C-alpha angles and dihedrals in degrees: 000000000000119000134179091228148306137231142169124285093242091122093059117088115225089233089059091053089055089059090068113093093231094055097035113125100025121121120266091242090055091050089054090051091050092049090053089057103042130087127218113222130192124209133189121229115283093022114140105231098179126014124215110250095021124098130227103159100216140113114235125205117192109227094178138353136039133274138191120229106215132184128190113233124221090264091055097254120134116242125198107230099174147336114234133189148165115001092008118125132215137177090051096130093054089042093056102031103032090233132136117273114277092209143019119252114208127182112241092184134009103304132200114193138178112228120205114183126218088234091059090044090055090051088052090048090055095050103027108026094168092059091047090050092051092049091047091049091049091050089050088053091052091051092045090052091051091049091049091051090049091049092049090049092049091050090052090050094048092050096052112109092233090055094058093106090053096045096102091048092051093046091051089051093050090049090052091050093051101036107034104055108161100217 
């Protein structure tokens, strides 16, 4: 990960942090504590911020700029999954589950991002469990929304006339996603 620089979050008002979906609903005092712990990082265009398969256990909030979410397919080709921007978060799966990143995040433009480490989150959880619960619930809501959008998209694909010959394959995949959770 190559960045232009990093600095403290002293320029961010706690009230502004509360406007982000992941931090919505926490107390102002908790927002101040979080801002004291986070770093602000700056990235040039084309910089890889997170790399698929690596692990940097942190939650990232885009303050400005735009990023591509990329995933390598089985044949080794990169696939654009999404374009994300201001107030979007990434890294949440590695942050919560301590797993390698499922995708690469690359800056399309100059990007400024807030970085909240899992280590600092665990400190917050020990001293302010309600705030940690709210943040965890908000992250779960982000993930649930993404899963719902993916499911809706898959249903649209399966119901297209040209997808008729793949319908059984898609339905088997959906069944696997819903029934074979490896918890």
